[in-house]
C-alpha positions in Angstrom: 15.0 1.3 -8.2 12.6 -0.9 -5.9 10.9 -0.6 -8.3 10.8 0.1 -12.4 7.5 -0.1 -14.7 8.3 1.0 -18.9 5.2 1.1 -20.9 3.6 -1.4 -18.6 0.3 -2.3 -20.1 -3.0 -4.7 -18.7 -6.2 -6.0 -20.1 -8.9 -7.5 -18.2 -10.4 -10.0 -21.0 -10.7 -7.2 -24.5 -11.0 -4.4 -21.4 -7.4 -2.6 -21.7 -7.7 -0.9 -17.7 -3.4 0.0 -17.8 -1.9 2.5 -20.7 1.8 2.9 -20.9 2.5 3.3 -17.5 6.5 4.2 -16.7 7.9 4.7 -13.1 10.7 4.4 -10.6 10.2 4.0 -7.0 13.1 4.4 -4.7 13.9 2.7 -2.1 13.1 4.2 1.4 10.1 6.3 -0.8 6.5 6.6 0.5 4.4 6.7 -2.5 0.4 6.9 -2.2 -1.6 6.2 -5.0 -4.5 8.1 -6.0 -7.4 8.8 -8.4 -11.2 8.5 -9.0 -12.6 5.2 -8.5 -12.2 2.6 -11.6 -9.2 4.5 -13.2 -6.6 1.7 -12.0 -5.2 2.0 -8.7 -5.8 -1.5 -7.4 -5.1 -3.1 -10.4 -2.0 -1.8 -11.0 -0.7 -2.3 -7.4 -2.1 -6.2 -8.0 0.3 -6.2 -11.1 3.3 -5.3 -8.5 2.0 -7.7 -5.8 2.8 -10.5 -9.0 -0.8 -11.3 -8.4 -2.0 -10.4 -12.4 0.4 -11.6 -15.2 1.0 -8.3 -17.3 1.7 -9.1 -21.8 2.7 -6.1 -22.4 5.7 -3.4 -20.7 8.2 -4.6 -17.9 8.3 -5.2 -14.2 11.3 -4.7 -11.7 11.5 -5.4 -8.6 15.3 -3.7 -7.3 16.2 -4.4 -11.2 15.0 -7.8 -11.2 12.3 -8.5 -13.8 9.2 -9.4 -11.6 8.0 -12.0 -13.9 11.7 -14.0 -13.1 11.0 -14.3 -9.1 9.5 -17.3 -7.5 6.5 -16.9 -6.0 8.2 -18.2 -2.3 11.0 -15.5 -3.5 8.4 -12.7 -3.7 6.7 -13.3 -0.7 9.9 -12.6 1.1 10.1 -9.2 -0.6 7.3 -7.7 -1.0 4.2 -7.6 1.6 1.3 -7.0 0.0 -2.4 -5.6 2.3 -5.4 -6.2 -0.4 -8.6 -4.4 0.4 -10.6 -7.1 1.7 -9.8 -9.4 4.6 -11.9 -11.3 6.6 -10.5 -14.3 8.5 -13.5 -16.3 10.1 -11.4 -18.7 12.0 -11.0 -17.5 15.3 -7.1 -17.0 15.6 -5.2 -15.2 18.0 -3.4 -11.9 17.0 -0.1 -13.8 17.4 -1.3 -16.6 15.3 -2.6 -14.5 12.2 0.5 -12.2 12.1 2.9 -16.1 12.3 1.2 -17.3 9.3 3.4 -15.2 7.2 6.7 -17.0 8.4 5.6 -19.6 5.5 7.1 -18.1 3.1 10.4 -18.8 5.0 9.4 -22.6 6.3 8.9 -25.8 5.2 7.7 -27.4 8.4 6.3 -26.4 12.1 7.5 -22.8 12.6 11.0 -22.7 14.2 12.4 -19.9 17.0 13.5 -17.6 14.3 9.9 -17.5 13.0 8.3 -16.8 16.7 10.7 -14.3 17.1 9.7 -12.1 14.1 6.7 -12.9 14.8 7.4 -11.0 18.6 9.6 -8.3 16.8 6.4 -7.6 13.8 4.0 -7.3 16.8 6.3 -4.7 19.0 6.6 -2.8 15.7 3.6 -2.4 15.5 2.4 -2.2 19.2 0.2 -5.2 19.7 2.6 -6.8 22.3 -0.1 -6.5 24.9 -3.2 -8.0 22.7 -1.7 -10.6 21.2 -3.6 -13.5 22.6 -7.0 -11.5 22.0 -9.1 -13.7 18.9 -8.7 -11.6 15.8 -12.4 -12.1 15.5 -12.9 -9.8 17.9 -10.6 -6.6 17.0 -11.6 -3.7 16.1 -11.4 -2.0 12.9 -8.0 -0.2 13.4 -6.8 -3.5 15.4 -7.4 -5.7 12.8 -5.5 -3.1 10.2 -2.7 -3.2 12.7 -2.9 -6.8 13.0 -2.5 -7.4 9.1 0.0 -5.1 8.9 2.1 -7.0 11.4 1.7 -9.8 9.5 3.4 -8.5 6.6 6.0 -6.6 8.9 6.8 -10.7 9.5 7.7 -11.5 6.2 10.7 -9.2 6.3 9.6 -7.7 3.3 11.7 -4.6 1.4 8.9 -3.7 -0.2 4.6 -3.0 1.0 1.7 -2.8 -1.1 -1.7 -1.6 0.6 -4.8 -0.9 -1.4 -6.5 1.5 1.0 -5.6 0.9 4.3 -7.4 3.3 6.4 -10.7 2.1 4.3 -13.8 2.6 6.6 -11.6 3.7 10.1 -12.7 6.8 11.6 -10.1 9.4 11.6 -8.2 8.8 14.3 -7.3 5.9 13.7 -6.8 7.1 9.7 -4.0 9.0 11.3 -2.6 6.1 13.3 -2.0 3.4 10.5 -0.6 6.2 8.2 1.5 7.6 11.3 2.6 3.8 11.5 3.2 3.2 8.3 5.4 6.2 7.7 7.1 5.5 10.5 7.9 1.8 9.8 8.5 3.4 6.2 11.5 5.4 7.6 12.7 3.0 10.1 13.3 0.4 8.3 14.2 2.4 5.1 12.1 0.5 3.0 9.6 0.9 0.2 6.1 1.8 0.7 3.2 2.0 -1.8 -0.7 3.0 -0.7 -3.6 3.5 -2.7 -6.2 5.6 -1.5 -8.9 8.3 -1.6 -8.5 10.9 0.7 -5.9 13.5 -0.7 -5.9 15.2 2.7 -4.5 12.2 4.2 -2.2 11.4 1.4 -0.5 15.0 1.6 0.4 15.0 5.3 2.2 12.0 4.8 3.3 10.9 1.5 7.2 11.7 -0.2 5.5 11.3 -3.7 2.0 11.2 -5.3 0.9 9.2 -8.3 -2.7 10.3 -10.0 -4.0 8.2 -12.3 -7.0 8.7 -14.5 -8.5 6.4 -16.7 -5.9 3.6 -16.2 -3.2 6.2 -17.2 0.0 7.7 -15.0 -2.1 11.3 -15.5 0.8 13.1 -12.7 3.6 12.5 -10.6 5.3 14.4 -8.2 5.5 16.2 -4.7 3.0 18.7 -3.8 3.6 21.0 -6.4 1.5 18.6 -8.8 -1.8 18.8 -6.4 -3.2 22.6 -7.4 -6.8 23.2 -9.3 -5.9 22.1 -12.7 -5.2 18.5 -11.1 -8.1 18.2 -9.1 -10.2 19.1 -11.7 -8.8 17.1 -14.5 -8.6 13.5 -12.4 -11.5 13.9 -10.5 -14.0 16.1 -12.3 -14.4 19.0 -9.5 -13.5 22.4 -7.9 -11.3 22.6 -5.4 -9.4 25.3 -3.3 -6.1 23.7 -2.3 -4.1 25.8 0.3 -1.9 25.8 3.3 -2.5 26.3 7.5 -0.3 26.4 9.5 2.5 24.8 7.2 -0.1 22.0 6.2 -1.8 21.6 2.6 -5.3 20.7 2.0 -7.9 20.3 -0.5 -11.3 21.5 0.0 -14.1 20.4 -2.9 -16.8 22.5 -3.9 -19.8 23.2 -6.6 -19.5 26.1 -8.2 -23.2 28.9 -7.7 
């Protein structure tokens, strides 16, 4: 397994926010975590990234305890994209992506580092704008730059927290299509936190629904039904399919 957790618990101070979560995620899987605000999705992702130390339970990355992996080695294995990233320095796109090679170097960037940066820019489709200042990019271009940055790490696992937040529909689907393509072409493991169930259904191999810090349900599209939506989001919804594509439409009872 690429990622495993067993009876994972986590507290913020005296408040328990993650309750006995046990999951297995395979190499090459594209998994989406869904749930209401405050359900523990982002906290769980930060734990997997090694950013929040846990006291109870177990997390393993490729069968090795996460806590036993050094920060430097972890940065080579896991690419993490947080919800918010607002660099204010006028770095070029290329410079931003190059900074990801820090975990691989001990001095100035080498030819290999520049080559890996160029490969990441090409993979994401940013070579033509590599000399543009990051601060002058559109929201979609900024997200693609940050994805290129984590790909320059040569990670085996991608963890992305709401990567399509605040993007229009076109850029949402561009980013999600890009992530799915990368996952399958490179056979890496991708875990994404999303709010939009409809977007998730178009791309995910598997879904994890969080509720009050617990794993309420996990599985394929078969778990996305009116009961799951009602229990997780506390709303009624129509779940259907058109032209082979599933959808969820919430509604308020009359």
